[in-house]
C-alpha positions as CSV (number, residue, x, y, z in Angstrom):
1,M,-52.0,36.1,16.4
2,P,-48.3,36.0,15.5
3,T,-46.9,33.2,13.3
4,P,-45.1,30.6,15.3
5,Q,-41.4,30.6,14.6
6,P,-39.7,27.3,13.9
7,I,-37.6,25.9,16.6
8,T,-34.0,26.4,15.7
9,R,-31.5,23.9,16.7
10,P,-27.8,24.4,16.6
11,Q,-26.4,23.3,13.3
12,T,-24.3,20.2,13.9
13,D,-22.2,18.2,11.5
14,V,-23.7,14.8,12.2
15,A,-21.0,13.0,10.2
16,A,-18.2,14.8,12.1
17,E,-19.9,14.0,15.4
18,L,-20.2,10.4,14.5
19,R,-16.6,10.2,13.4
20,S,-15.5,11.7,16.7
21,I,-17.6,9.4,18.9
22,A,-16.6,6.4,16.8
23,L,-12.9,7.2,17.2
24,E,-13.3,7.3,20.9
25,M,-15.2,4.1,21.0
26,F,-12.9,2.2,18.6
27,A,-9.9,3.3,20.8
28,E,-11.7,2.3,24.0
29,H,-13.3,-1.0,23.0
30,G,-11.4,-2.0,19.8
31,Y,-12.7,-2.2,16.3
32,T,-14.2,-5.6,16.8
33,G,-15.6,-4.7,20.2
34,T,-17.5,-1.7,18.9
35,S,-20.8,-2.0,16.9
36,L,-22.6,0.5,14.8
37,Q,-25.5,0.3,17.3
38,Q,-23.2,1.2,20.2
39,I,-21.9,4.2,18.2
40,A,-25.4,5.2,17.4
41,D,-26.5,4.9,21.0
42,A,-23.6,6.9,22.2
43,A,-24.3,9.6,19.7
44,G,-28.0,9.7,20.3
45,Y,-28.9,8.6,16.8
46,S,-30.4,5.6,15.2
47,K,-28.3,2.9,13.6
48,S,-30.0,3.8,10.3
49,S,-28.9,7.4,10.7
50,V,-25.3,6.2,11.1
51,L,-25.6,4.0,8.0
52,Y,-27.1,7.0,6.1
53,H,-23.8,8.8,6.7
54,F,-21.4,5.8,6.5
55,R,-22.1,2.8,4.4
56,S,-20.5,0.4,6.9
57,K,-18.7,0.1,10.2
58,E,-15.4,-0.1,8.2
59,A,-16.2,3.0,6.2
60,L,-16.9,4.9,9.5
61,F,-13.7,3.5,11.0
62,E,-11.6,4.6,8.0
63,E,-13.1,8.1,7.9
64,A,-12.6,8.5,11.7
65,L,-8.9,7.6,11.3
66,A,-8.3,9.4,7.9
67,P,-7.5,12.9,9.3
68,S,-4.9,11.6,11.7
69,V,-3.3,9.5,8.9
70,A,-3.3,12.4,6.5
71,E,-1.6,14.6,9.2
72,L,1.0,11.9,9.8
73,E,1.8,11.8,6.1
74,E,2.0,15.6,6.0
75,F,4.4,15.5,9.0
76,L,6.6,13.0,7.2
77,D,6.6,14.9,3.9
78,S,7.7,18.1,5.6
79,I,10.0,17.1,8.4
80,V,11.7,13.8,7.7
81,E,15.1,15.4,7.5
82,K,14.8,17.3,10.8
83,A,15.3,14.3,13.1
84,T,18.9,13.9,12.3
85,S,19.8,17.5,11.6
86,G,21.1,19.4,14.6
87,D,19.6,22.7,13.5
88,S,16.1,21.3,13.0
89,R,16.0,18.7,15.7
90,A,14.2,20.9,18.3
91,Q,11.5,21.7,15.8
92,F,11.2,18.0,14.7
93,T,10.8,17.0,18.4
94,A,8.1,19.6,19.1
95,D,6.2,18.7,15.9
96,F,6.4,15.0,16.6
97,V,5.2,15.3,20.2
98,D,2.4,17.7,19.1
99,L,1.3,15.1,16.4
100,L,1.1,12.4,19.1
101,L,-0.8,14.6,21.5
102,D,-3.2,15.8,18.9
103,H,-3.9,12.3,17.5
104,R,-3.5,10.1,20.5
105,L,-6.7,8.2,20.0
106,A,-5.8,7.3,16.4
107,A,-2.2,6.5,17.6
108,H,-3.7,4.2,20.2
109,I,-5.8,2.4,17.6
110,I,-3.0,2.1,15.0
111,I,-0.3,1.0,17.5
112,N,-2.4,-1.3,19.7
113,Q,-4.7,-2.8,17.0
114,G,-2.9,-2.2,13.8
115,Q,-1.6,-5.7,13.2
116,T,-5.1,-7.2,13.5
117,L,-6.6,-4.5,11.3
118,S,-4.0,-4.5,8.5
119,D,-6.6,-5.5,5.9
120,I,-8.3,-2.1,6.4
121,P,-6.7,0.3,3.9
122,T,-6.4,3.3,6.2
123,V,-4.7,1.2,8.9
124,D,-2.4,-0.4,6.3
125,R,-1.5,3.1,5.0
126,A,-0.8,4.3,8.6
127,R,1.4,1.3,9.2
128,G,3.3,2.0,5.9
129,L,3.9,5.6,7.1
130,I,5.2,4.3,10.4
131,D,7.6,2.0,8.4
132,R,8.6,5.0,6.4
133,I,9.5,6.9,9.6
134,G,11.9,4.0,10.4
135,E,13.4,3.8,6.9
136,S,13.7,7.5,6.4
137,F,15.2,8.3,9.8
138,M,17.2,5.2,10.5
139,S,18.9,5.0,7.1
140,G,20.7,8.3,7.7
141,L,22.3,7.2,10.9
142,P,25.7,5.5,10.6
143,T,25.8,3.4,13.8
144,T,23.6,0.8,15.4
145,K,23.6,2.8,18.7
146,Q,22.3,5.9,16.9
147,R,19.5,4.0,15.2
148,I,18.5,2.4,18.5
149,R,18.6,5.8,20.3
150,L,16.3,7.3,17.7
151,G,14.0,4.3,17.7
152,V,13.7,4.3,21.5
153,A,13.0,8.1,21.5
154,L,10.3,8.0,18.9
155,A,8.7,4.6,19.9
156,G,9.0,5.5,23.6
157,A,7.1,8.8,23.2
158,A,4.4,7.0,21.1
159,Y,4.2,4.2,23.8
160,V,3.7,6.8,26.6
161,M,0.7,8.1,24.7
162,V,-0.9,4.7,23.9
163,A,0.0,2.6,26.9
164,S,-2.9,3.8,29.1
165,R,-6.6,3.2,28.5
166,P,-7.9,5.6,25.9
167,S,-10.5,6.9,28.4
168,A,-7.4,8.2,30.3
169,T,-6.3,10.3,27.3
170,E,-7.8,13.4,28.9
171,I,-4.6,14.7,30.1
172,D,-4.8,16.9,33.2
173,D,-2.0,19.2,32.3
174,I,-1.3,18.8,28.6
175,D,1.3,21.5,28.6
176,E,3.3,19.7,31.3
177,V,3.1,16.4,29.4
178,R,4.1,18.1,26.2
179,E,7.1,19.9,27.8
180,A,8.2,16.6,29.5
181,L,8.0,14.6,26.2
182,I,9.8,17.3,24.3
183,D,12.6,17.4,26.9
184,V,13.0,13.6,27.1
185,V,12.8,12.9,23.4
186,G,15.2,15.9,22.8
187,E,17.7,14.5,25.3
188,L,17.6,11.1,23.7
189,I,18.2,12.4,20.1
190,T,20.7,15.1,20.9
191,P,23.7,12.8,20.6
192,L,22.7,11.9,17.1
193,S,24.7,14.8,15.6
194,N,27.8,13.7,17.4
């Protein structure tokens, strides 16, 4: 009689799966409106399994947001000069829009819930980076009109991504949305070099 082979299950990164589900739930229901039990239920795990991977709801929340905040910081470190430089503006605009599209759930949380969650270090760090965007970009513009134009362009693009319910973040035609955002933001910031 042949030896029975063990059942093989696809290898999954449970912690990554939990972070992904938690990010969706925190965006949809808010940090305070989401419990570890709800996350466990949605993931198909027990609450104790969630706590095995993350010591608390706050730890899970921070780890769910951390990749987006790290990418925002990388973006700022590499591209801050490009917003006001005519030669680099198109690349800046595309990179900014891509960042928003790639991290729209985290953007939704930070923008819509950030003020009430500022005691959480990752949220506080993200809000500091958003302030840095303003300080870095706005200080290089000589007129109030130019500063307002850039502020409306960047904040407007972010608002478009976070104004709808997070469950609506599945964009039917992401390429069309990306192209439209790049065009509109580009049109708004083009006069900055004049």
